[in-house]
C-alpha positions in Angstrom: -107.1 -92.3 48.1 -106.0 -90.1 45.3 -105.2 -86.7 47.0 -101.7 -87.4 48.3 -101.2 -83.9 49.5 -104.3 -84.1 51.7 -103.2 -87.4 53.1 -99.7 -86.0 53.9 -101.2 -83.0 55.6 -103.5 -85.1 57.7 -100.8 -87.6 58.7 -98.5 -84.7 59.7 -101.2 -83.2 61.9 -102.0 -86.5 63.5 -98.3 -87.2 64.2 -97.8 -83.8 65.9 -101.2 -83.5 67.6 -102.8 -87.0 67.9 -105.7 -85.6 69.9 -106.9 -83.3 67.1 -110.5 -83.5 66.2 -111.6 -84.0 62.6 -113.1 -80.5 62.8 -109.7 -79.0 63.9 -107.9 -80.9 61.1 -110.4 -79.7 58.5 -110.0 -76.1 59.7 -106.2 -76.1 59.8 -105.8 -77.5 56.2 -108.9 -75.8 54.7 -111.0 -78.8 53.7 -114.4 -80.1 54.7 -114.9 -82.2 57.8 -116.5 -84.8 55.5 -113.4 -85.1 53.5 -111.2 -85.4 56.6 -113.6 -88.1 57.9 -113.4 -90.0 54.6 -109.6 -89.9 54.6 -109.2 -90.7 58.3 -111.5 -93.7 57.9 -109.6 -94.9 54.8 -106.3 -94.6 56.8 -107.8 -96.6 59.6 -109.1 -99.4 57.3 -105.7 -99.6 55.6 -104.0 -99.9 59.0 -102.0 -96.7 58.8 -103.6 -95.2 61.9 -105.5 -96.5 64.9 -107.8 -94.7 67.3 -108.0 -94.8 71.1 -110.6 -93.2 73.3 -109.4 -90.6 75.8 -109.2 -92.4 79.1 -109.8 -89.5 81.4 -112.0 -87.4 79.1 -115.5 -86.4 79.9 -116.1 -86.3 76.1 -116.3 -90.0 75.3 -116.6 -89.1 71.6 -113.0 -87.8 71.7 -110.4 -90.0 70.0 -106.6 -89.9 69.8 -105.2 -90.9 66.4 -102.0 -92.9 66.4 -99.8 -93.6 63.4 -98.9 -97.2 63.1 -95.5 -98.4 61.9 -97.2 -99.2 58.6 -98.6 -95.7 58.6 -95.2 -94.1 59.1 -93.7 -96.2 56.2 -96.6 -95.1 54.0 -96.3 -91.5 55.0 -92.6 -91.6 53.9 -93.5 -93.3 50.6 -96.3 -90.9 49.8 -94.1 -87.9 50.7 -91.3 -89.1 48.5 -93.7 -89.6 45.6 -95.3 -86.2 46.1 -91.9 -84.4 46.2 -90.8 -86.3 43.1 -93.9 -85.2 41.2 -93.5 -81.6 42.3 -89.9 -81.6 41.2 -91.0 -83.0 37.8 -93.6 -80.2 37.5 -91.0 -77.6 38.3 -88.6 -79.0 35.7 -91.4 -79.0 33.1 -92.1 -75.3 33.9 -88.4 -74.5 33.5 -88.4 -76.2 30.1 -91.5 -74.1 29.0 -89.6 -70.9 29.9 -86.7 -71.7 27.5 
């Protein structure tokens, strides 16, 4: 998984709204459903999130996504790396202005 910003956005959505559909996630961050599916499945395989079926739902295709402790640690790590890279980009832009 190379697109850390997309991963961070998806993890943030799943943390706040674990019952979001992949279509809802895609729409809210402006990417394709296929990309969301790919990233979500990768996060599941790595053990960062797990899924549960809605117990009382008529829609048995509905899932709830739950961040695992491993997923929370990874989210913090990725967020730190992302912020660090953005600060470096900003500092580089400042140098170019001088």
